[in-house]
N, C-alpha and C positions, 0 to 999 in steps of 0.2 A: 605357315598359318595363312589361311585364305581369308580375305576381307571382302569377298564377293557380296555385293548388295549392302554392305555396311557403310553408312555415311554419318558424318558428324556435321552439325550445323555450326557455322561460325561466320559472323558478319554477313549473313544472308546467303552464303555460299554453301552448297551441299558438298562438303569434302568427303572423299573416301576416308575410312579410318586410317590413322597414321601408320606408316610402315613400322614394323617391329625391328628397326635397325638403329642407326645413329640419329641423333636429333640435330638435323641441319637447320641453320638459322637464316641463310640467305642464298640467293642464286645470282651468279654472274653469267650473263649470256650474250651471245652475238647480237649486235644491233641491227638485225634484219628480220624478215618475216619468220624464217625457220627458227631463229633464236627466240623470238617472242612466243611462238607456239611451244617450243621445247620448254621454256620457262613456265608456261601455263600448265603443262603436264606435270613437271616437277613440283610446282606449287600445289596442285591438286593432291598428288601422292604423298606430300610431306607437310601439308598445311603451312606453307611458307608464304609470306606476303612482303618480303624484302627483296627488291630487285636492283641489280646494278648492271651496267651495259658497257661493252668493250668491243673493239675491233681486234683482228688477229695480231696486229703489230703491238697494241698497247696492253695486251693481257698481263704482261709481267710488270706493269706499273705498280709501284708499291702503294700508291694511293687507293687501290682497290681493297686492300687489307683482306686478302684471301687467306683462309685458314682451314682447319679441319672441319669447321662448321659450314663450309661453303660448297655448293654444287656449281660446277662450271659446265656450260653447255655450248656446243657448236663453236669452240675456240681451241687454240693450241693448248696442250697440257700445261697445267700449273702445278709445280711440285708440292705446294702447300695445300692444295684443294683436297677436300674429303671425298669427293666423287666427281668423276669426269665423264661426260657424254660427248661423243663426236663421231663423225663419219668421213672425214677427210683423210685419205690415205697418206698424204704428205705430212700431216700432223702426227700420225702413228709412226712414220719413219723418223721424224724428228725426236719423238719420245724415245724410240729405240736407240737412236744415236747418243742420246743423253744418258743412257744407262737404264732406261725403263724396261720392264719385262712385259711384252705384249700379252702374255698369258694372264697377267694380273688385271688386264682391262678387257679381256675377251668378251665380257658380257655387257660392257658399257661402250665399247668401240666396235662398230660394225659398218661395213661398206654398204650403206643403205642410200636411198635417194635423198633422204633428209635426216638431220639429227633428230627431229621430232619422231621419226619412225623408230630410231634406236631407243629413245626414251620410252616410247609407247610399248614396245616389245619387252623392254626390261621390266617395267612395272606390271604389265599384264602377266608375265611369266611368274611374278611373285604374288599373284592373287589380287592385285588392285583392280577393282571394277569401275572403270571410268564411266562417266555419263555416256549414254548411247551415241550422242552426236559427236563425240570426240573422234571416233573412227573416221568420219568424213572430213573433219578438220585436219587430221594427219594426212589423209589422201591429198588434200589441197596443198599441204606443205611439201609433199613429195613432188607434185607437179611443178610448183613454182620454183622450188630450190634447185631442182635438176633440169629446169627448162625442158620438161618432158611434154612437148606438144606434138600433135600429129602433123600439123602443117601450119602455114601462115594464118589460115582462117581460124584454126583452133586456137592459135596464140592470141589473135585479136578478139576472141570471144570473151565477153565480160563474165568473170566468175567471182564469187566472194573472196577467195584466196588471192587472186590476182589484184582485185581492187584494194584489198587491205595492204598487200605488199606495195602497191603503187603509192599509197598514202605515206609510206615511210621514205619515199624517194624525193619528196618535196623539200624545199629549203626552209628550215625552221628558223625562227628568230634567234634562238640560242640552243646550245646543247641541253640546257636544263629543260626547255620546252619540249625538245625531242624525247628526252628521257621520261618526262611526265606523260607524254602521249603514249609511249611504249608501255608504261605501267598501266595506263588506262586500258590499252588493248589486251594486255595479259589478263587483267581482271574480267574483262568482258568475254574473252575467249573461254575462260573457266565456266562461265555462266550459261552460254547459249550457243546454238549453231552459228556458223560464220554469216549465213545469210541474214540473221537477225541483227548483226552488227552494222549492216549497211544503212539502217535507219537511224543509227546513232548520230546525233548532231555533229560531234567532232569528226567522225569518219566522213560524213557527207561533206563537211566544209573542206577537209583536206583532199578528198577525192576530186572536188571541183578545182582546187588549186593545182592538183596534179595534171588535170586536163589542160589547163592553161599553159603549164610548163611543157607539156608534151608537144603542143603546137609550136612553141618557140624552139624546142629541141629538133623537131623534124625540119624546120626551116633552116637551122644551122647545119644539120646533116646534109641536106640537099646541096648546100654551098661547099661543104668540105669533103664529102665522100670522094675517094679516088682509089686507084689500084696501083700497087707497087710495080716497078719495072721487072722485078723478079717473079711477078705473078701475071704472065702474059695471057692466061686463060680467064682472068678476072674471077677467081674463086673466092678471094678474101677481100672484102671491102676494107679499105684503110681510112681511119679517121685520125689524122694527125693534128692535134690542137696545140702543139708546143709553141706555135707562132703567136698565140693569143696572149695578151697581157693579163687577162683575168681568167679565173677558173670557170670554164663554161659548164652549163648544165646539159649533159648529153645522155639520152636514153639510146644507147648504140644499137639495140635490136630494131629500132625504127628504120634503120638503114635498109633492112630487107624489104620494106614496102616500096622503096625506090629502086632496089636492085634484087628482085625476087629470084633471079637465077643464081645469085651468089650463094656460097656454101657456108661462109662464116664472116664475121665482122671483127676487126681488130682495132682497138683504140690505143693510141699512145698519147700521153699528156704530161705536162709539167706538173709537179706536185707543189702545193702551196702550204705554207705554215703561217698561221695568223694572218691570212689573206695576202701574204707576200710570196711571190714566185721564187722557187728555188731551182737549182740545176738538176735535182733528182727527177727521175722519170717513173711514171706508172704505166703499166701495160694491162689491158684486159681484153679478153677474146671470148666470143660466143659462137656456137654452131647455129646454123639456120634451123628453124623448126620445120623440117621437111622429112618425109618418110625415107627418102634416099639417104640423107645424112644420118638419120637416126639408126639406120640399118648398117651404116659403114663402120669402119674401124677408127674413125677420127676420134681423138681424145685430147681435148684442150688442156685439161688439168695435167696430163702427162707431159705436155710440152713445157708448161710452166715449171714443173718439178725437175725435168731434165735440164733446164737452164739454171736450176738452183736459184730461182728468183721469186718463186711463189708457189701457189697450189690451186686447187679447184676440183671440179667434177669433170666427167667426160664432156659435158656440153658447155661448160663455162669455166674460166679460170682467170687468175690475175696475179700480177707480180710487180715488183718495184726494184729500181736500181739507183744507187747513190752515185752522184757525179760531183767532182770537186770544182769543175769549171764549166763554162758554157761550151768551150771547145771539146772537152771530154764528153759532155752531154750529147753533142751532135754526133760525135764518133760512135759512142755507145748506142745511140738510138738506131743508127743505120746498121750497125753490126747485129744488134738483137733482132731488128726487123727481118734481116736476111736469114738469121738462124731460125727464127720462128717459121718463116715461110719454107725454109729448107726442110725442117722437121714435118711441117704440114704436108708437103709434097711426098715425103717418104712414107707417111701413114697411108694405109689402104683406104679405098673408097668403094662404095657399092657400085656394081656394074650398072650402067645406064644413067648414072648421075651426070648432069651437065649444068 
C-alpha cells in the first residue's frame, strides 16, 4: 500500500501515514550524527517519539530494555529487537556467526555509506513519501559518516551536516545532557532542512564550543603527532596519547592540516572508566580526504575486522583491546601498531600517491 503524499499531523510534525506493519514504540540508535538522522527517518515513518542511545559496545546492556517493539539503528544486531537497520559489514558477520540468517535482514542491512541511506531506501521502497528536504539530509549523512570528501579543502568546508556532527563531539556536562540534545536534534531534523537548524540557539551554542575545543585539539596534535619506525615513508600519522594521565580531546583528522602529505592518521589511547585510566587500549584510524587515497584500495574497516578488534568503513575504523596489566598494555600496543602498519602496507594504493 502506498502512502505517497499522505501525512498525519501530530505535535506540530507532518508525519507520513503510519506504516501498515508492526507498531513500534521506541528507537535505540547510535549516538552519532548518522544514528541521529537514522532515528529521525524511522520516527517519521513510524510516528515514534521515544529515543534511546547507545554505542556499539553497550548495545546489549539490559538497561535499554530492547524488545519486539524496538527499532535498532546503526548498531550491532540485538536478538530481541523488532527491526534492525545497519550498514557495517563487521556487524553483519557477527550476526551471521551468532546464527543469524543474512537473508532475513537483506532489506534492512545494506553496505551503504550511512545507515541513514539504508533506512531511507527501506521506507521509500515501501511507499513512504518523506518530506522533500530529507533527501539532502541523507546525502549529508552519507558524506559525514563515510568521511567522503574530495580533498582537505572539501573536508574543511562548513556544511550543515558537518556542523551538526561537530556539535556531538563536544564534552557535555552529563550523559543526560547529551541524550537530551540528541533528542532535540532528531525532532528538528524531522521538521526542516539541516541548514535551518544552524540558527537553532542550542546548535549555535554547541557549534561555538566545538570551535574552542578544536583549537585545543589542534595544539595537542601538533605536540604529539609522530611517525612509527615501521613507517619510514611517513604515510600514517601516529597519535599515541597513552602517556597522558587524563583522557584527551582529540579530533584526529586535524592532523592532516599539519601533515597534508600523510595518507592516514592512527590514534592509540588508554580507555577510561568513570574518569579512571585503565590498561585497556582504543585504536581509531581514518584515511586522508584526498583524491588519491579515495581512489586507492585502502580499507581501514577491513584492518580492524582482520585484527578481530573492531569494525568501521573503508575510510574510518576503530577497535579496542583489553589488557590485564600495564606491561601487557605496552606489549599489546606495540604489537597491534606493527600489525596495523603491516596490513596497511599490504593494501594497494593508487599510482602517483605520495
